[in-house]
C-alpha positions as CSV (number, residue, x, y, z in Angstrom):
1,M,35.8,62.8,-37.0
2,I,35.2,59.3,-35.5
3,T,34.4,58.9,-31.8
4,R,34.6,55.4,-30.2
5,I,32.5,54.7,-27.1
6,Q,33.6,52.1,-24.6
7,P,36.4,50.7,-26.8
8,D,38.5,47.7,-25.8
9,S,41.1,45.8,-27.8
10,R,38.4,43.9,-29.8
11,M,35.6,46.4,-30.4
12,S,33.7,49.5,-29.4
13,Q,30.2,49.4,-28.0
14,A,29.4,52.4,-30.3
15,V,31.1,54.4,-33.0
16,I,30.0,57.9,-34.0
17,H,30.8,59.3,-37.4
18,G,29.4,62.7,-38.1
19,D,25.8,62.5,-36.9
20,T,25.4,58.7,-37.3
21,I,25.8,56.3,-34.4
22,Y,26.6,52.6,-35.0
23,L,26.0,50.3,-32.0
24,A,27.6,46.9,-31.5
25,G,25.3,44.0,-31.1
26,Q,23.5,44.1,-27.7
27,V,22.5,40.9,-25.9
28,G,20.8,39.9,-22.6
29,E,22.0,37.8,-19.8
30,P,22.8,34.1,-20.6
31,G,20.2,31.8,-19.3
32,E,17.3,34.2,-19.4
33,D,14.4,33.6,-21.8
34,V,14.2,35.5,-25.0
35,A,11.8,38.1,-23.6
36,A,14.1,38.9,-20.7
37,Q,17.1,39.0,-23.0
38,T,15.3,41.3,-25.4
39,R,14.4,43.7,-22.5
40,T,18.1,43.7,-21.3
41,A,19.4,44.2,-24.9
42,L,17.0,47.1,-25.5
43,A,17.9,48.7,-22.1
44,E,21.6,48.6,-23.3
45,V,20.6,50.2,-26.6
46,D,18.8,53.0,-24.6
47,A,21.9,53.5,-22.4
48,L,24.4,53.6,-25.3
49,L,22.2,56.0,-27.3
50,A,21.9,58.3,-24.3
51,E,25.7,58.2,-23.9
52,C,26.0,59.2,-27.6
53,G,23.5,62.0,-27.3
54,S,20.6,60.3,-28.9
55,D,17.6,58.1,-28.1
56,K,15.3,55.5,-29.6
57,S,13.2,58.1,-31.5
58,K,16.3,58.6,-33.7
59,I,17.0,55.0,-34.6
60,L,17.3,54.7,-38.4
61,S,17.6,50.9,-38.6
62,A,17.7,47.8,-36.4
63,Q,18.7,44.2,-37.0
64,V,17.4,41.6,-34.6
65,W,19.1,38.2,-34.7
66,L,17.3,35.3,-33.0
67,A,18.9,32.0,-32.2
68,D,15.5,30.4,-32.9
69,I,12.9,32.2,-35.2
70,A,10.2,30.5,-33.1
71,D,11.0,33.2,-30.5
72,F,9.8,35.9,-33.0
73,E,6.5,36.6,-31.2
74,A,8.0,36.7,-27.7
75,M,10.7,39.1,-28.9
76,N,8.2,41.3,-30.7
77,S,6.0,41.5,-27.6
78,V,9.0,43.2,-25.8
79,W,10.0,45.2,-28.9
80,D,6.5,46.6,-29.5
81,A,6.3,47.8,-25.9
82,W,9.7,49.5,-26.2
83,V,9.9,51.0,-29.7
84,D,8.8,54.6,-30.3
85,P,5.5,54.2,-32.2
86,A,5.8,57.6,-33.8
87,N,9.3,56.9,-35.1
88,P,9.7,53.2,-35.9
89,P,13.0,52.3,-37.6
90,A,13.5,50.1,-40.6
91,R,14.0,46.6,-39.1
92,A,15.1,43.2,-40.2
93,T,14.8,40.0,-38.1
94,C,16.7,36.9,-38.9
95,E,17.6,33.5,-37.4
96,A,21.3,33.0,-36.8
97,K,23.6,31.0,-34.7
98,L,24.8,33.5,-32.0
99,A,28.2,33.7,-30.3
100,T,27.1,31.2,-27.6
101,P,24.0,29.0,-27.3
102,D,23.2,30.9,-24.1
103,Y,22.2,34.0,-26.2
104,R,18.7,34.0,-27.6
105,V,18.7,37.4,-29.2
106,E,21.1,40.1,-30.4
107,V,20.0,43.7,-31.4
108,I,22.2,45.9,-33.7
109,V,21.1,49.5,-34.2
110,V,22.1,52.5,-36.3
111,A,20.8,55.9,-35.2
112,A,21.1,59.6,-35.8
113,R,22.4,62.0,-33.2
């Protein structure tokens, strides 16, 4: 069974298949610095996981996309304060051109229910 959370004509914010949750990329508010955008994106991850019956302790993997890899330390300062230290996920961080130059970071998560 597949359950789609907050679907629209283009995409769903989350898709649940069995006990696995796939989140769409989460971003912050355009114009904020990378730390603020990371806090906002991670708050969205928390909210979506809760809506799906999960939480950050059950994250299996995360992809963090930065518009500028020079923001790695600033993003990590927020990530490190947020992540469950007893259950850190597998994670990759890459530099990429994001959907708009106003976005500095995008976070994509796969979690268990």
